[in-house]
Backbone as CSV, one residue per row, in Angstrom:
resi,resn,N_x,N_y,N_z,CA_x,CA_y,CA_z,C_x,C_y,C_z
1,MET,-4.162,-26.378,18.566,-3.668,-25.444,17.568,-4.735,-25.146,16.526
2,ARG,-5.465,-26.187,16.127,-6.523,-25.997,15.122,-7.605,-25.073,15.660
3,ASN,-7.939,-25.216,16.960,-8.955,-24.346,17.565,-8.504,-22.894,17.574
4,LEU,-7.232,-22.660,17.834,-6.701,-21.301,17.809,-6.835,-20.709,16.413
5,PHE,-6.528,-21.501,15.385,-6.664,-21.043,14.006,-8.114,-20.670,13.706
6,ILE,-9.057,-21.499,14.131,-10.476,-21.230,13.886,-10.903,-19.948,14.588
7,ILE,-10.470,-19.754,15.818,-10.814,-18.528,16.555,-10.241,-17.305,15.855
8,LEU,-8.998,-17.397,15.395,-8.385,-16.263,14.687,-9.127,-15.953,13.390
9,MET,-9.528,-16.995,12.657,-10.274,-16.768,11.415,-11.603,-16.075,11.695
10,ILE,-12.285,-16.477,12.757,-13.553,-15.824,13.113,-13.318,-14.362,13.447
11,MET,-12.229,-14.070,14.139,-11.923,-12.678,14.468,-11.663,-11.870,13.203
12,PHE,-10.938,-12.445,12.235,-10.675,-11.740,10.985,-11.960,-11.489,10.226
13,ILE,-12.804,-12.490,10.149,-14.049,-12.369,9.401,-14.993,-11.371,10.059
14,ALA,-14.924,-11.234,11.361,-15.829,-10.340,12.081,-15.706,-8.899,11.624
15,SER,-14.575,-8.497,11.074,-14.410,-7.117,10.642,-15.346,-6.764,9.494
16,CYS,-15.812,-7.755,8.754,-16.715,-7.489,7.641,-17.880,-8.480,7.680
17,ASP,-18.221,-8.988,8.846,-19.235,-10.019,8.962,-20.597,-9.427,9.265
18,LYS,-21.517,-9.550,8.339,-22.908,-9.169,8.483,-23.109,-7.739,8.982
19,PRO,-22.423,-6.762,8.412,-22.676,-5.383,8.818,-24.035,-4.936,8.288
20,ASP,-24.514,-3.821,8.836,-25.775,-3.277,8.350,-25.662,-2.921,6.874
21,MET,-26.726,-3.167,6.138,-26.747,-2.817,4.722,-26.929,-1.306,4.583
22,ALA,-26.299,-0.745,3.611,-26.457,0.671,3.287,-26.963,0.747,1.855
23,GLU,-27.306,1.921,1.427,-27.753,2.071,0.042,-26.585,1.783,-0.892
24,LYS,-26.868,1.042,-1.943,-25.844,0.710,-2.937,-25.485,1.973,-3.714
25,ASP,-24.194,2.135,-4.040,-23.856,3.304,-4.863,-23.870,2.973,-6.355
26,ILE,-23.963,1.680,-6.704,-24.134,1.253,-8.092,-24.974,-0.022,-8.082
27,ASP,-25.500,-0.385,-9.234,-26.155,-1.682,-9.388,-25.829,-2.176,-10.782
28,ARG,-24.887,-3.101,-10.853,-24.429,-3.613,-12.145,-24.923,-5.027,-12.408
29,SER,-25.994,-5.426,-11.751,-26.524,-6.752,-12.031,-26.966,-6.786,-13.489
30,LYS,-26.677,-7.881,-14.147,-26.984,-8.116,-15.559,-26.208,-7.198,-16.496
31,GLN,-25.069,-6.669,-16.044,-24.220,-5.832,-16.885,-22.816,-6.441,-16.927
32,PRO,-22.127,-6.286,-18.050,-20.745,-6.790,-18.092,-19.819,-5.934,-17.226
33,ILE,-18.931,-6.605,-16.503,-17.953,-5.934,-15.643,-16.595,-6.583,-15.897
34,LYS,-15.583,-5.777,-16.136,-14.227,-6.313,-16.235,-13.706,-6.475,-14.805
35,ILE,-13.442,-7.717,-14.411,-13.002,-8.004,-13.046,-11.600,-8.601,-13.084
36,THR,-10.715,-8.021,-12.295,-9.367,-8.542,-12.133,-9.240,-9.047,-10.703
37,VAL,-8.831,-10.293,-10.557,-8.667,-10.887,-9.231,-7.179,-11.108,-8.979
38,THR,-6.697,-10.553,-7.877,-5.320,-10.773,-7.447,-5.374,-11.605,-6.181
39,THR,-4.659,-12.731,-6.199,-4.661,-13.611,-5.034,-3.317,-13.558,-4.322
40,TYR,-3.376,-13.830,-3.027,-2.184,-13.810,-2.177,-2.103,-15.136,-1.440
41,GLU,-0.881,-15.553,-1.160,-0.661,-16.814,-0.456,-0.996,-16.711,1.024
42,THR,-0.774,-15.524,1.601,-0.967,-15.367,3.046,-1.743,-14.083,3.352
43,GLN,-2.281,-14.041,4.556,-2.980,-12.846,5.048,-2.007,-11.671,5.119
44,TYR,-0.794,-11.933,5.529,0.208,-10.875,5.621,0.454,-10.231,4.262
45,GLU,0.559,-11.043,3.205,0.750,-10.497,1.850,-0.435,-9.613,1.461
46,LEU,-1.640,-10.020,1.847,-2.832,-9.206,1.574,-2.738,-7.866,2.288
47,PHE,-2.361,-7.875,3.579,-2.211,-6.624,4.336,-1.207,-5.697,3.667
48,GLU,-0.064,-6.271,3.281,0.985,-5.475,2.646,0.525,-4.918,1.299
49,ALA,-0.243,-5.689,0.551,-0.753,-5.216,-0.738,-1.698,-4.036,-0.546
50,ARG,-2.544,-4.099,0.462,-3.463,-2.987,0.725,-2.682,-1.734,1.090
51,LYS,-1.673,-1.905,1.937,-0.848,-0.759,2.339,-0.136,-0.166,1.131
52,ALA,0.385,-1.017,0.250,1.095,-0.534,-0.936,0.145,0.118,-1.934
53,HIS,-1.082,-0.372,-1.998,-2.038,0.134,-2.984,-2.491,1.551,-2.671
54,ASP,-2.863,1.809,-1.418,-3.401,3.142,-1.103,-2.981,3.664,0.265
55,GLY,-1.969,3.037,0.868,-1.458,3.528,2.142,-2.281,3.133,3.353
56,VAL,-3.376,2.412,3.155,-4.228,2.015,4.272,-3.569,0.865,5.024
57,ILE,-3.467,1.028,6.331,-2.954,-0.046,7.173,-4.164,-0.668,7.858
58,ALA,-4.560,-1.819,7.358,-5.760,-2.490,7.855,-5.433,-3.950,8.085
59,ASP,-4.914,-4.256,9.266,-4.451,-5.613,9.509,-5.551,-6.588,9.929
60,THR,-6.808,-6.177,9.826,-7.898,-7.093,10.157,-8.742,-7.442,8.940
61,ILE,-8.359,-6.975,7.763,-9.149,-7.266,6.570,-8.931,-8.701,6.098
62,VAL,-9.929,-9.231,5.413,-9.813,-10.573,4.840,-9.892,-10.511,3.322
63,GLY,-10.007,-9.314,2.785,-10.055,-9.078,1.352,-10.405,-7.622,1.124
64,PHE,-10.185,-7.141,-0.090,-10.615,-5.778,-0.413,-10.858,-5.678,-1.903
65,ALA,-11.637,-4.669,-2.267,-11.976,-4.454,-3.673,-11.970,-2.960,-3.968
66,PHE,-11.645,-2.636,-5.205,-11.734,-1.274,-5.712,-12.568,-1.337,-6.981
67,TRP,-13.430,-0.353,-7.202,-14.308,-0.347,-8.372,-14.566,1.087,-8.791
68,ASN,-15.031,1.224,-10.022,-15.396,2.548,-10.486,-16.921,2.653,-10.508
69,VAL,-17.421,3.879,-10.510,-18.870,4.076,-10.552,-19.327,4.593,-11.916
70,THR,-18.382,4.761,-12.831,-18.716,5.212,-14.183,-18.492,4.064,-15.157
71,GLU,-18.796,4.290,-16.411,-18.592,3.272,-17.447,-17.263,3.537,-18.149
72,PRO,-16.575,2.547,-18.655,-16.899,1.125,-18.603,-16.646,0.564,-17.203
73,ALA,-17.430,-0.411,-16.834,-17.367,-0.980,-15.494,-16.121,-1.841,-15.313
74,TRP,-15.401,-1.614,-14.212,-14.259,-2.450,-13.863,-14.199,-2.611,-12.348
75,CYS,-13.515,-3.631,-11.919,-13.389,-3.907,-10.490,-12.131,-4.724,-10.253
76,GLU,-11.442,-4.447,-9.159,-10.284,-5.234,-8.721,-10.647,-5.908,-7.408
77,ILE,-10.429,-7.206,-7.333,-10.643,-7.953,-6.099,-9.293,-8.471,-5.619
78,HIS,-9.023,-8.306,-4.331,-7.776,-8.783,-3.712,-8.157,-9.708,-2.560
79,VAL,-7.743,-10.964,-2.668,-8.123,-11.981,-1.686,-6.999,-12.996,-1.484
80,VAL,-7.098,-13.732,-0.388,-6.167,-14.834,-0.121,-6.699,-16.075,-0.822
81,LYS,-5.792,-16.865,-1.377,-6.185,-18.115,-2.039,-6.817,-19.059,-1.021
82,PRO,-7.900,-19.742,-1.404,-8.431,-20.779,-0.503,-7.392,-21.886,-0.322
83,SER,-7.354,-22.457,0.864,-6.369,-23.505,1.131,-6.768,-24.842,0.523
84,ASN,-8.080,-25.021,0.281,-8.569,-26.251,-0.337,-9.993,-26.007,-0.844
85,ALA,-10.587,-27.017,-1.438,-11.921,-26.870,-2.032,-13.024,-26.686,-0.994
86,ASN,-12.721,-26.924,0.272,-13.711,-26.760,1.336,-13.413,-25.568,2.238
87,ASP,-12.577,-24.659,1.791,-12.215,-23.479,2.586,-13.333,-22.442,2.474
88,THR,-14.411,-22.691,3.199,-15.600,-21.845,3.059,-15.367,-20.421,3.552
89,ALA,-14.476,-20.223,4.505,-14.203,-18.866,4.985,-13.625,-18.006,3.863
90,GLU,-12.620,-18.520,3.159,-12.038,-17.743,2.055,-13.026,-17.587,0.913
91,MET,-13.792,-18.625,0.641,-14.773,-18.516,-0.445,-15.839,-17.471,-0.117
92,GLU,-16.208,-17.378,1.148,-17.148,-16.337,1.565,-16.537,-14.954,1.339
93,ASN,-15.250,-14.815,1.642,-14.563,-13.534,1.411,-14.568,-13.175,-0.072
94,TRP,-14.317,-14.165,-0.929,-14.332,-13.924,-2.382,-15.710,-13.407,-2.797
95,GLY,-16.756,-14.050,-2.314,-18.117,-13.636,-2.659,-18.436,-12.244,-2.155
96,HIS,-17.979,-11.940,-0.950,-18.199,-10.608,-0.380,-17.573,-9.530,-1.265
97,GLU,-16.338,-9.759,-1.669,-15.653,-8.769,-2.514,-16.294,-8.686,-3.895
98,LEU,-16.760,-9.803,-4.428,-17.460,-9.780,-5.716,-18.725,-8.926,-5.638
99,MET,-19.409,-8.973,-4.511,-20.611,-8.136,-4.348,-20.273,-6.650,-4.461
100,HIS,-19.068,-6.261,-4.015,-18.654,-4.860,-4.185,-18.560,-4.507,-5.670
101,CYS,-18.133,-5.454,-6.496,-18.046,-5.197,-7.935,-19.429,-4.933,-8.525
102,VAL,-20.426,-5.595,-8.010,-21.786,-5.455,-8.536,-22.520,-4.275,-7.902
103,TYR,-22.384,-4.105,-6.576,-23.178,-3.098,-5.856,-22.381,-1.938,-5.275
104,GLY,-21.069,-1.952,-5.413,-20.276,-0.869,-4.850,-20.275,-0.944,-3.324
105,SER,-20.500,0.194,-2.691,-20.539,0.244,-1.226,-21.910,-0.184,-0.738
106,TYR,-22.086,-1.474,-0.549,-23.399,-1.983,-0.170,-23.531,-2.186,1.329
107,HIS,-22.475,-1.980,2.100,-22.602,-2.074,3.547,-21.963,-0.875,4.193
108,LYS,-22.435,-0.581,5.397,-21.868,0.526,6.144,-20.453,0.163,6.547
109,GLU,-19.589,1.145,6.560,-18.203,0.890,6.961,-18.165,0.502,8.431
110,VAL,-17.323,-0.458,8.748,-17.151,-0.914,10.114,-15.989,-0.132,10.713
111,SER,-16.226,0.529,11.845,-15.134,1.305,12.440,-14.485,0.578,13.582
């Protein structure tokens, strides 16, 4: 059962795993950004939140972010809570979404 869980997590992560880099649409390094983080207990809650937010049905996402390209800088991150202090998969997702707050669209969209 644990192996099945690991395989499923790898499949989820693959949707946003190491895509080609694209030109950043913003660069907010060393600038203040208002960041709001919304956490979900389950992957299903995350999927439903994305659908409710903008109508997108994306059942393979592991997190999502929305940001503005004008000032004042703000960003919303939506992620699943890590299950424990060693949940590196979820922590990687948090970091990925945080990068969107700093660089905007920094990777090519995965189709």
